[in-house]
Structure formats: structure tokens, C-alpha cells
N, C-alpha and C positions, 0 to 999 in steps of 0.2 A: 114667437120664432117660427119662421116658415117651415113648411112641411118639405121633407127632403124630396129631391127631384128623382123621378123614376129614371133609371138608365136608359139611354137612347138605344133605339133599335139599330142593330149592328148593320142591317143591309141598308137602311135609309141613311145612316151616316157615311156608309161607304159609297153610296150613290151621290150624296151630296158632295164628297171630296173628289170623287171622280169628275163631277161637272165643273166644280171651282177649279179644280187642276187643269181642267181642259180649257176653261175661259183664260186662265192665267197664261197657260202655255202658248195658245193662239195669239194673245196680246204681245207676250215675249218674243215670239218668233217674227210677228208682223213688225214690231218695233226693231228687232236686229236686222230684219231684211232692209226696211226703210233707211235705217243708219248705214247700212253697208252701200245702199245706191248713192245716198249723199256724200259718203266718203269717197266712192269711185268719181263721182262727178268733180268734187274738189281735187281730187288727185290729178284727174284728166287735165283739168283748167291750169293747175299748178305746173304740170308737165309742159303744157303748151306756153305759159308764160316763160318759163325757163328755156324753151327752145326758141322762142321769139328774142328774148335777150341774147342767146348765143348767136343767132343769126345775124342781129343787127351789129354785134360786136364784130364778128367776122367780116361783115361788109366794111365797116369802118377801118378794121385793120388793113384790109386789101388796099383801101383809099391811101392810107399813109404808106404802105409799103411801096405801092407804085410811085408816090411823089418822093420818097427817099431814093428809090431806084434812079428816077430822073435827076435828083439832086447831084448824085455821085456820078451818072453817066457824062453830065455837062462838065464837071470839075474833071473828070477822067479825059474828056476831049481836050480840054485846056491843056493838061499835062502832056498828052500825046503830042500836041503841036509844039511844046517846049523841047520834048525829047528829040523830035525831028530837027528843030533849029539848033540845038546843041550839037547833035551829030553832023549838021551841015557847016556851022561856024566854028566848031570845035569849044572845049571846055574854057570859059572866061578866065582870065587872070584875076587873082584876088585883089579887089579894090577898083579894078579896071571897069570903066563904063562903057559898055559895048551895047551891040544891038540887041544882045540876050537880055541885057538888064531892062532896056526899054520894051523888050517883048513881054518879059515878066509883067511888068507893070501894066501893059495892056490886057494881058489875059486876066490880070487880078481884077482889073475894073469892069471886065466883061462878064464876069461871074460874080453876082451879088453876094453869094454866101461864102465866097473864099475870101479870108482875111489876107492872106499873103501867099506868094508863090517863090519857092527858092531852089537853087541847084546846089548839091553837094557832090564833090568829086569821090573819085574810088577811094581816097584815103580817109573819108568821112569829114572832110573840111568844108564850111559853107563858102561857095564861090561867088554866089549872087542871091539877092533877095529884092523882090519887087518893092517893099515897104520899110523893112527892118534892116537899115544900113549897119545898125550896132551888131547884128548877127553874122555879118560877113567875117569870115577867119575863124568862127567858133568850132571847135572839134565836136563832131556829134558821131564819131565811130563807134562809142559804146551804146548807143540807143538801140532799142530793140528793133525798131523797123529798119535802120541801116543795117544791122546784121543779118535781118531777114534776106535782104537783097545780096549782101556780099556773101553770106554761106550757102545760099541756094541759087543755083544756076538757072533753073527753069521758072523762077519766080519772076513775072513782068510787072504786076500791079498789086498794090496792098493797102487796105484800109484799115487803120489801127483802131484799138479801143480807145477810150479817153485816155490822155497821156498829157503828164506834167513834166516840163524839163527842169533841170536843177536852177535855172537862172530865172524861171518864171513859175510861180506856184498857181497859176491858173490852168485849168484844164482845156485840151483843145483835142480835135480828130485830125488825123494827118492820113492824106490819101497820097501815095508816093507811086512813081513809075521808074522802072529800071532805064538807064542810059547805057548804051553800048557804043563802042568803036566800030570802025568799018569792018574790022576783023571778027566782030561779035564780042570781044572782051568787054567786061564790066568796067564802065566808065564812070559810075556814080548813080545818083538818082534824082528826079524832079520830085519836090514835095509840095503839096498844097495844105496850107493849115485851116482848118475849118473850126469856128467857134460854135460852142453849144447853143449860144444866144440865137444864132440862124434857126436852129430847130424849134426853139420856144416861139419865136416870131412867127414861123410858119404854123405851128399848131395853134396858135392865138387866131390865125386867118381862118383855119378850118372850122373852129368854134366847137362847143360841147353843150349838151343839154343838160338839165337837172339830173344830179347823181352820176353822170358819166365822167369818166377820166381817159385821158390818152397819154401815154408815156413812150419814150424812146430810150432804151436801155443797151448799154454795149455789152460784148460777149463776157464780160467778167461781172456782169449784174451791177454796174454802176450807173447812175441816173445821168442821162444826157439833157432831157426835157421832159416837162411834165405840165399838163392842162386839166384842170384848173390850177392856178397858183394859190398856195395855201397862205394863210395869213401869217404863218411863220415860215418864211421862204425857205426852201431847201435847195441848195447850190448843186451845180453839176458836180458828179463825182461821188454822190451819196450812195453809200451801198445798200441795195434793196434786196438782197437775198432773203430767202426764207426756207424753211426746212422742206415745205411743200414744193416750192419753186425748183430747189435743188434736186428733189427727188424726180421732178419731171424732165429736168435737164439730162439726167443720168439715162433716160429712156431714149434720147437721140432721135427725137420726132421733129418735123418742121413747124408744127403748129398744133396747139392744144388748147382745151378749157380747162380752168381751175376755179374753184370757189374757196375763197380764202380771205382773211381780214387784212386788208392793205397795211404794210408796216408804215406807211407814210401819213395817213389820217385815220387809221383804226377803224375804218368802216368796212363792214363785210360787202365784197363784191364778187361778182362773177366775171372773170377776166378771160379774154381771148389773147392768147401769146402767139406770135408768129416770127420766126427767122425772116429776115430780108435776105433774099437768095444772093450768095457769094459775098455777103457782107457781115461782118462780126455785130451786127445790130439786131435787137429784139424790140418788136413793136408790141406794146401792152394796152389792150383797150378794154375798159372795165365799167360796169355800171352797178350802182348801189342796189343790192339785192332787197333790202328792206324797203327802199323808196319804190322800186320798180313793182314790187308785190304788193303795195298798198290797195291797189283795187282788187286784187285777188282776196286778200284779206277782208276787205268789205264785203265782198260777196260771200265768203266763208262765213261771215258773222250774220249775214241775213238767212243763210241756210240753216244755220244753227239754230236761230230764232224760230224758223219755220218748223224744224225738227222738234224742238221744245213744245212748240204749240201743239204740234200733231200729238206727241206723246202725252201732255196732259189732257187733251181731249179724249185720246184713247183711254186713259186712265178713268177720267170721269165716265166714259160709257161702260167699262169693265165694272166699276165700282157699282153702277146703277144695276148692272146685270146680276153682280154678286148679291145685293140687297134684295133683289126680287127672288134670287134664287134661294137665299136663306129664309125668306119669308114662306115660300113654299115648302121648304124642307121642315119649318117648324110646323107648319100646318098639317103635314104628312106625320110628324113625329108625335103631334098631340093625338091624332087618331090611332097611331100605333100604340101609345101609351094607354088609351082607353081600352084597347083590345088585351094589353097585356094585364092590365087591372082585372079584367073580367076573368083572366085564367091564372092569376098570381098564385092561388092555393093550390094548383096542380104541380107546383115545383117539387124537385126531389128534396128540398129543405123542408123541415117541420116548421110551421108557421102558427102563431097565436096572436089574437087581438085582444086586448083587455081595455076597459075603462079606465077613468083616471084613478079609481080606487083600487084597482089590481084585480077586479073580477073578470073572469073569461067571457068573451063575448062571442068569438069564433075561433076554430082551429081548423087546419086541413087534413087531408087523409094521411099525408105523411106523418104529422104529429101524432095522430091516433095510433098509426102503425108502430112508431118507436116507442110510445109511452105505454101502449096496451089500453089505454082509456078511450072510450068512445066519446063523441062529441057532446052527447046528451049528458054524460057523466061530469062534463067538465064546465058546460056553460053555466054561468052564474056563481061558480065557486071561486075561492081565492087562488091565486097562483101559488100560495105557500103550500097547497097540498102536494106539490111536485119536489119540496125541499128533501134532499138526502140525508140530511141529519149530519154530513161530514164537515159542514161549514158553520161557524158559530155566528152569533148575532152580529159581531163587529164586522164580519165579512160582507154580510147583506146589508148593513149600514152603509159601508163606504160605496157598495155597488149602487144603491139608489141615490147617494149623494152625487155620484158621478154622472148619473143619469139626469138628475136635476140641473147640473151645472154645465155639463157639455152637451146635453141633449142625446146622449147614446152612451152605451157601455159594451164592450166587446171582450170576450176572454172564455177560458176553460172553467167548465164548473160541473159538479156531480149532481145528478138528479136521480129521482126515483121512479121507477115504473110501477104499474098496477100492481104486479106480483110481489112487490116489495125489493126487487133487484135494483141495485144502485149502479149507475153507469156514467161515464164520462161523456160531455157534449161540449161542442163549441156553440156558444150562445150569443145573440146579438140583440140588445133592447134599444129601441129607439123611441123617443117620445114625440108625439103628433101634436101640434099646436093649430088653434084656429087663427084667422087674420088679425084679431086682435091680441094674440099672444097668450090666449088662455090654454092650459094643457087640457086636451080631450081624450087622448088614448095612448094606449102603449102597443108597439107592434114588436114582436120578438121572432126571430128566426133561429133555429137550432138544427145541428147535425151530429148524429151519434159517432163518436170518434172511438169507440171500443177497440175496432181493429187496429186503427193506426196506434192507439196506446200501447196495445199488446205488441205490435211490431217495434215500437220504440224500446219497450221493456226487452225485448229479445236482441235488439241491437245493443243495449246497455250490457245485457247479460253476456253477449258476445264479445264485447270490447273489454270488459274486465274480469270475465271469469272463464275458468278452463271448461270447454264443453263437455269433456270426458267426466270429470269428478265434481264439477261444479265449484271447485275451489277458486280462491282469488287467483287470478294469472299474474304474469310479471308486471304488467303495467299497474295494476291495482296495487299490488304488492309494493312497487317503488313509491306510489303515493302515501300508502300507510307508514313506509319507512320515513319519507320526508315529515310527516306529521309526528312521528314518534321522536325524530330527533329534536324537534322543537320542544316537546313535553318533557323530554328528559332534562332539559337546562331549566325549564319552568319549574318543574316539581322536584328537582334534584334526587331523582331515583333512577337507578340503573336499569337496564334491560339486557335481553340476551337475542342473539341472532343465531339459528341452527339450520344448517344445511344438511339434508338427508338424502343418501343415495342407495337405492336398493341394490344389494350385491347380486352379480351375476343375473341380472334382469334380462340381458340380451340372449341368454342361453334359453330361458324360459319362453320367450318370444320365439326364438328360432326353433325350438324342439315341440312346444305345445301349440304354437300359433299365437297370432296378435290378439284373437279374441279372449283367450284365457289371459294374456297378459293386461288387457284392459280391464277385465273383471277383477284380477289381482289389484290393480291400482285402485279401482273404486272402492274394494274392500278394505284396503289400507288407508285411504282418504278418510271413509267413515269412521275406523277405529281411532284414528289420531284426532280427527274432530270431535269424537266424543270425551276424548280424555282431556283435552284442552280447554282452557276457558273460553267464554264467550268473547273476551276482551282480547284475547290472543288470535294473531292472524296466521291462518294457515294457507299456504299457496302451492301451488304445482308450478314449478319454473320450467320444466323440460320433461323429457321423455319419462325417466324414472328418479327425477329430482325434486324433492319438496323443500320448501323453507318454512320456517317457524319464527314468527316475531312475537317475543314476550316482553310487555311494557311493563313498568312500575314494579320491578321485583323486590329491590332493597335499597338502602341507601349506601351500602357497603358493597365494594367491588368483590372482595373475598365471599360474602354470603351470596351475592348474585351468581358468581361462578359456581358456587356449591349447589344453589338451587338449579341452575341450568344443567349442571351434570346430573342431578337426580331426575329431572325431567328428561333428558336425554336417553338415560339407562332405562326409565318406564317405557319410553317410545320403543326402544330396542327389544324389551321384552314384549311387548305388546305385537310388534311386528314378527317376532320369532314365533307367535302361537300358530299351530298348524291350521290350514284352511283347505276347504274341499271345494274345487271349481271344476265342473264339467268331468266329475268321477275321478279327479286327479288330486291326491293329497299334497298339497305344498308346503314347503317349510323353506322360508326366506329370513334372510337377516338384512341389516342396513348398517352402513357406516355413517357416522354424523361428525361434522365440524361445527364447532362453536366458537363464537367471538361475543364479547359483552360489548353493550352499547352504552357509552358513558357521557358523552357530551355531543353537541352540534358542530364541533370544529372539524371533525371529519365529515366527508360527505357520504351519500348513500352508496355510491360506487364503490368508496374505500372499505366500507363494512362488507359489502357483498363480495369484494375481493379477499378481504380477511377470511371470512367463512369458507370460501371457495378453497382457499390454500390449506385452512385446517382440514377440510373434508379430504383434500388431496393427500395430506399427510395421514389421515385416517386409513383411507384405502391403500396407501403405500404399505401400512402396517399390517395389512391382511383383513380377512372379512370380519364383519360385526365389531369394528373398532370405533373408538372415539377420541377425538383429538381436539384441543384449544389451540386457538391461534396463538402463535409466538411470533414476535417481531423478527426473529431470525429467519422464519419461513419467508417473509416478505423479501429480506435481503438476499436469500437464495434465489428466489424467483427473479428478482431484477437482475441478478448476477447471470442467471440461465437466459433471460431475454437480451440481456447485453452481448452474452457470447453468441446467441443465435444472430443477432444483427451484425457483429462482427464477422460470423460465419459467412454470411451471405455476401460479403464484400471481398472474402479472402481471395477468390479465384479472380476477380477483376483486378486486385491489387498485387497479384502474383506472389501470394504469400506461401503457397503450398510447395513443398519439397518432397523428393524421394530420396530415402536413405536405403542403403543396400546391405544384406546380411550374407556373408557367404554360405554355400552349401558345398561341402568336400565329400570326397570319396574316402575309401578305407585307408589309402596311402597319404591322406592329407592334402591332396590336390584339389583346387577350387573347380567344380565343375559347372557351377551356376549361382545365381544369387536371387534373393527375394526382396523385390521392392517394397518398401514399408513406407506409409504416408506420414510425414510430419508436417506440422503448421509452424511456420516461423512468424510468431505473433510479433508485432511491431514494439509492443510494450512488454510483453510477458517473456519474449524469447521463444525457444523451441517447446511446443506443446505437444505431449504423447497422444497417440490415438485413443486412448480409455477415455479421455475427457471430451473428445469432439465427435468420435464416430457415431454414438447414440443420438447425438443432436442432429448430425447429417442425415440419420436414417429417419428420424421423426419428422424432419421438416422437408423430407425429399430433396434435399441438397445433393445427397449420395450420388444422384444420376450425374450432374454435370462434374462433380468432382471425381467420380469413377471413370468418365470419360477422359478427363485429363491425366488421370493415372495410366491409363491405357495408351494415350498419346505420349506421354513422357517415356514410358518403358520401350515402346517401339521405335521412338526417336534414338534412344541409346542403343538398341539392338542394331539398328541401321549403322550407327557410328562404329560400333564395335565388329561389325561385319567386315570391315577393311582395315582393322587394326591387328597387327601380329599378336599373338597371346591372349587375346580376347574375342576372337571370332567364334571360338566353340562355346563361348559360356550361353547359358539360357537365363531367362528372366522370368521369374514367377511373380504374378501380382494377385492380390485378393479381390474377388468380385463379389459384391453384396448380392443377396437374393433379389432385393429390390431392383438394383440395376439389370441383373441377369432376365428379370420378368419383363422388361421393357418389350413392346412389340418389334421395335427396330433394332434390338441389341445385336443380332447378328451383322445386319447390315452396316452398323456403326463399327464394329471390329473390322469387318472386311474392308471398308473405306479407310480406317486408320492404317491398316496393313499396306494397302495400296499407295496411300498417301506418303507414308514414310519409307516405302521399300524396305521395310524390316523383314528378316527371314522369318516365317510364320513358325516353322518347326522349332524355333529357339523361344517362342512365347508360350508361357505356361499360365493357364489361368487356375487359380485356386478357388474352388467353391466350398461351401459347408453343407452338412447333412440337412438343415432346415430348408435348403432349397427344394428338396424332394418330398417334403411333407404335402406341399399342395401343387396342383398342376404338374405332376411328374413327368407325365408323357410329353407336355410342352418343353420342359427342361431337357429331357433326353433328345429330342428332334433338334433343339437349338445346339446342343453339343455335338449331334452327329453332323450337322452341317459345317460347324466349325472345325471339325476333325478332318473333314474332307479338305478344307484349305490348309492343313497342317497344323493347326493349334492343338496343344496338349493340354490335358485336364489333370489337376490334383485334387484330391479330396482332403481338406484341411481339418484338423482337430478331430480326427476320426476317434470315436469312442466316448465322446463327451455329450453325444446328442441322440438321435433317432436310432443309429447303428443297426439297421436291418438288412440282413444278407439277401433278403428278398429283392430289394431294389439294386444293392450292391453289384450283384452278378449281372444286371442288364444294363448298366451304365458304361458309356463309352470312355472309362478312365484310363490314365497312364500311370497314376502315381497315387499313393496312400501315405498320408503324413500322421505320424502318430504324436498325440498332443503332449505338450512339455509336463503337464500334470502327472502323466504316467510315468514320462522317461526319467524324471528327476527323482522317483522312488523305486525304481527298479531294484536298487541295492538293498533298501531298507525295508520294503513291503512285498511280501510274497504275493499279494492279491494284485498288486500293480505290475509285478513282474510277469504273473500269469496272463494278465490281460495284453501285455505287450508282446509276450512269447506268442500267444494266440493270433494277435493281430499280424504278426510277421509271417506266420504260417498261412493265414488267410490271404495276404498279399501275393505270397508266392503260389499258392494253388491257383489265384487268379491271374497269374503272370504279371502282377504290377511292381513297379518300382516302389521302394518304400523309403522315407526319409523320418529319421528320428528328430524331432523338434527339442529345443531346450537343453542339449548336451552341455554340461558345465565342468565334467571331470573325465580324468582318463579311465577311471574305474567304470563309469557308465558306458564311454565309447568302448572299452574292452567287452564288456557285457552284451552290449548291442552286437558287436561284430561276432562274438561267440554264438549268438543265437540268429544270425543270418542278415543282420540289417548293415548294409555297407555304405549308406549316404547320411550324412550328419549336418545339423545346423544348431548353433548355439554359442554361448559366450566362450567356450572353450576355444573356438576358432577365431571368433571375431563378433564384436557387437555390430549393430546397424550402424552405417557410417555414410557420410556424404560420398558423392561420386569421387571427387578428388582424392580422398582418403583412401576410398576402396582401390582405386587404380594403383596407388602407391603402394597399397599393401599386397596387391597382386603381383606387382613387379618385384616385391621382396620375396614373396613366396616362391616365384617362378625362379628366382636366383638360388633359392634355397635347395631346388630340386636339381 
């Protein structure tokens, strides 16, 4: 087996690649330049050939044009003499042999290319003909050339396109001249008939060279004559139009060149087309492109051959140069490899050379530094002295089998230092063979990977374990759950999942600091870990939330639940034990949610959700509670989620409604209303606030919905402002603390008032005492700004909350509302009566209006009136009602007064 090749010197390889790339680049550029020159030469020759053809065609076309003009000039002279004779002798009588008849014959014989000359009177009747006696008396008044003279006074002479009369299917050209009387009136025409055969004979006399064609075409692109004559003769009148020819005709030019396939013989020609001046005739001269370019193609082939020969010679030269360059490079490479071999042991890798029996022959300094052995301590010894003891004999047997079969082995292995420490290393062992294939040496390179292994372990720890407590994190816990679900089905034993939440942990963090909170979490993690089995999984899922997965508890669900409850109670007892941290004695409790794990049909997320719902139920029951998952919890949660989704669409679907409840004075007159929000659900009908207000506040939908309530109330105030009997009413609406604390709340209210033109002094915002528990100064400033705009404020549900006189006296309030829970008990409860009485006195001392809510009986109203309350709201006067019902009620009440 050959000895592995030493890696090439990077500098030498780079230099070789640079020289090779340079040689190839020069060859490529030169070849491209030469190719460009050859292409340019061929193009110039091609252009000159085309230009020569065009020049030759133009000259031939000029010859034909001049000849044709001479033809029609002579026939025109003959017609002029006939016209003068008719004017002198008068129009001959039909059938009369006269001097005109003889003159027509003489003129016809004098012009070779004229077949016949005739005279037609002003009515279109042929009066005389040189050679066609049978045509005398024929009516040609409908012919196009006759009409052209009769209908156009200033036309004296005309040459027609090819024309076929009804009595003769052969085509002719007609040249005509106007006849006039002495007074200048139209007297008919003199006509010369010219056969296309005349032009064909004339073209034959001109002659054409190989590949050339000459044709004469009329103004309607019908063929008059063509040379050469085709094997399948094409008669006069053949339509020779093509899309290219028609496109050129539309350009209205006298002459042009056109390269197109001939419609007559299907050969590609370069045509010169030229109109004959003042005649509807087109001369077409063409030359076969392929035939005329034959010499050019021959020259192009010769140049291509020369180019190919030059390219091959250049390629041979470049190849010869590259072979020499490659030889020089290998020579330099061999020299570099010798230098590398001399310094190989100075590498940063540990290196060891052993004989075929595995005895050490040589090591480098890096090897001795990593292992702690000196070279003298290793030479002559077996490499087995470095074995760590972590790998069995089967591992080493496979390793050496791989070396013998493949010639090398590479991988991670544990070795032992001189001081006895074991360490991980990356080891490569290569077998060295002589030219005959016999094994002579082993060469090993090694690197200490202790640091990278430690970093890998740290990454693993961060990925799967909580850095604060060292417990499993959510990712590892999910993996354990997946495995547990498979084991539950395989072993038919139930397990349990516990979610543990430390009660009021946030208060500890906020009051004592995060350091104490972290110490507490670490302490609790240690306690719970010591109590649980090694097979149980304890994880920290969040800030103060832990999870416990207990597997293989029992084959009975009831017994599993009982065991899980006992474990949960023990955990609660353990957590309740006092602990001293930073000189502070802490007593904490925990709420626990439990669900049993019974099969793999439910997913990990399902069980986590069940435990989370059970924990939510436990925390709702108070501190240090324990709750099992109940399927009804899931139904309630799904109902809550569905309700939240429907609430999020209610505003866009225009499902919100304002119902109004009257507020009356002591005489029963309505002085205002309170706008109460209702939800017109598409399926459930009218939904009361108790069901949706908490959800609106928890999802922060309360802000856009609250803005809608303000907008609707102000729009109603604006409408009532111009309505007799309603203009004096005020509208009160509740404002949530979340809505009021918006940074732009004041701007929103001002914008709504301006947009709706509502009277601001009729708008009353009802706020609760919870608004002033936090950020009291901010709330007071917003109230002051809105008060300047005329908006009034009412304190709702007074007495049920904070109820502090310290802030009440400093708020810009206009009204105090006594909560219905007190009002409805004023008759039966002395305590409630005392509270209401003191509230009325407080409002009077602060010069505040007072409204009693929940008045349902005349006795309650009488008691309130007797104690100084003069404004009431409740079912005694009217329930909350839609706008139409309210307005009907108000009209009825106004009639009563």
C-alpha cells in the first residue's frame, strides 16, 4: 500500500494555479481577439457583397424603367395623333369606314407593342377599332378606365393596371387619352390595348444572369411579365403580393430594397423594387442570395479553417507550457515536502511513530507536553501504556481491524496521562507500507479536546437544563414526556403530571429582591429533588413554576390518583417549611395541579394543558390548594377562548349596543341617563356586561370598545341637542381604569367631542375608586384637563372599594353615586343605612351631587329623600332599555307631567 502523500505547500500550489490561470487567460483572450477580427472581416465582406447586389439590382431596375417609360411615351404619341385627328374629323359614325379608321390601323402598325387602338365616344360606345371590328358598338361605359375620364375633368391620360373585359378573359394593359370637342367638352377617349406578351419579349431581349430575376408588376401587384420563365409557367395576372411587400407599399416610397423569399419560385432573393414615374407599374429586380453569396461562404469556410488551425496550434503550445510548468511545480513541491518532513514534529499536534509491533520509536514535543511523558520514557514501550481503561478490548480490536483494512482510523478516544488523569483526544492512526506493500510503521497524530468537550457539555447543559436550579428545562421535560407516553402503553402502568406554582412569589421578588427569589427557588428545587425518586423528572418550566413527571405508579387509575395526591401533599408540606435566606425567614406555600397520564392517545401538549388548567383551578381556590384536572375545566377554558375570539370580532361586526337607564329627580322627572353596554350576540342574543367586561379588560379590548361607547354617547347627545324635550338630558358612561390610563385618553375624548359636536357639559364620565389606587396624580391631571372642556365626572360604586377621604377631597368630581348594594338594604339594615346616610352627608359637605343606584321601591325612595338624596336610578323608574324604547318612555313621562 503506498505511503500517504504529504499535503502540498499552499504557497507553491497558489503560485502554480496563478501561472496556469495566467497562461489559460492569455490564450483565451488571444483566441477571442483573433475570432473577433475574423468575424469582423467576414461581416465586412458580407456587407460589401450585399451592397454590390443592391447596386447591380438598382442599375438593372433603372434600365427597365427607362425602357418602359419609352414604350408608353411612343404609344402615348400615337394616341395624341388619334385625338387630334378625331378633333379635326369629328367622331366617326358606328360602322363607318373613315379616315379615322385607316389612321387607327396605321398607328397600330407603327407601334410594335400596341395590339389595337380604338375610339370610344362620350357615351362609352366603341366607334372605331384598328383591328377588332367585332368590338365596334360594344358598350364600355362601366369600365373603370372610361369612368376615370368621364368623372374627372382634369384627367388627360391614363395607364391602367392589368384589365380583363367581360368578353375576353385575357389580361391587357390599356393606355387611354381624353378626346374633347372644340368647346373643351368631353367627347370620349382614344384607347391603346397592350398585351403583357410585349413586355415578356422585351425582358427576354434584356436577358438575365444565373440567379437573377426581372419582373414587371402592376399597381395591384398582379404579374405582367417575368424573366426567367419558370418550368411551371405563371400567366399574367398572377397575384404576387406578400406581407413584406404590402408593408413596404404602405410606406409610400418610390424605390426600396427587400430581402424575402419569392412567392413564385420559393427562392430567397434580394429585390430592388422601383415605381415607374407616373405609371401604375412596379419594376422588380432580384438576385438569388444564396447563389450570389456562394463565394463569400467559401471564403468564410477558409477563414474558419485557418481559425481552427490557429486555435489548435495555440492549444498545443499552451499544453506544452502547462506540462513544463507542472513539472517545475512538482520539483519545487518535492523540495518543500522534504523541508516539511524535517519540521513535521514541530506541529501543534502530538505525533507518535511506532514500529509494526506497536512499540514507540519517536514522539514530538507536543505529544510529551500533552501526556506528561518524556520521549525517553516512551521509546521502546508499547502504545498500550497510554490506554485509559474506559474502552474494552472489543473497542481496540475493531480499531486495529479498521487500520489494517482501510490503512487508517480516526476518531475520539480517551487516553491516560502520566499522572493518571484520563482525557479525551482526537486520534488519527495511519499505517505506512514499503513499496512491496509490507507494513513498516504506524504514524499517529493526536490533539487534546478536553476544552471542546467541556464546552460541548456546557452547551448541552444550557440546552436541556435550567441554569439557575440545574433542573431539566421545558425542552428536556417535553422529551421525557414523549418517552413516558410510549412507556405507559407498553407497560400498562399509569403515571402522573404535577404543575407546581409558588404562591405570591412575585411579592418576594419585589420586596426582597431577585437574589433572595433566586436563592429560594434553588432551595425548593433541592428539597423537591431529594424527596422524589431518581426515575421521576423534576423540571423548572418558568419563573416560579415547576413540573413533576412520575412514571410507572400503578395499573389502576384510582390508585395512581391517590398516590399522586399523597406526593403532592408531601411536596406542599416540604415547601411550607420555613427557610432562612439573607437573614430573612421565609414561609411560602405552593398550589399544585395534577393530571393522570394513562395512554399515548393524548399528546404531550394535551397533558400539559390539562395540568395547567388544574393549576389554574387550584390557584383560583386560594393559596396552598391542590386540584385534579376535570374535563369540565377544559370545556370552560374552550368556552372562554371561544368567547374571547367572538369578542375580538364584535366591534368589526357592529354587535355592540348602548342601553339607557333613566336618572330622575325627586319629582320623578328624567334629568339624565346612564349608557350601559350590551353585546348583541348573533347566536346567544343580548349578553349582559357581567359575562364580557372581565374578558374585555383581561384582553385589553376594553380600550377600543370603550372608545366606541364614548363615540356612541356623544353622537346621541349631539342628536338630542336639537330635539325638544331631550336637549337638557345628560348621558353618563362608565370608563374602565385601563381605558382612563391610556396616554392619549384626553386627546381621544376631545377629538370625539369635536367630531360629534356634542355638548361637553352634558357628558358625564363615571370612574371607580380603583382608578386612584395607582398613579393618582396622573388621573387627577387628566380629570382637570377634561373638566376645562366642560366634561363632568361621577364616582361610581362609592363605598365598595378604596373609599379614602384623603383623595376624595382633592379630585375634581361633580357627583357621587351610592352603590346599589347599600341602597337596597337601607330599610332592613341599620349598618347599610348608616353608611348611606354618612355618604350623603359627605357629598353635601363636598358640594357634590349624589345619585342613589338600585332604587326598586317607593319606601327606599322615600327614605333617601328624607335623608337628603334627590336623584335616583333603578328599576323603580325603568330598566336599561334600547334608544327607541327610552325615547318612547320619555315622551310618555313628559305627557304625565
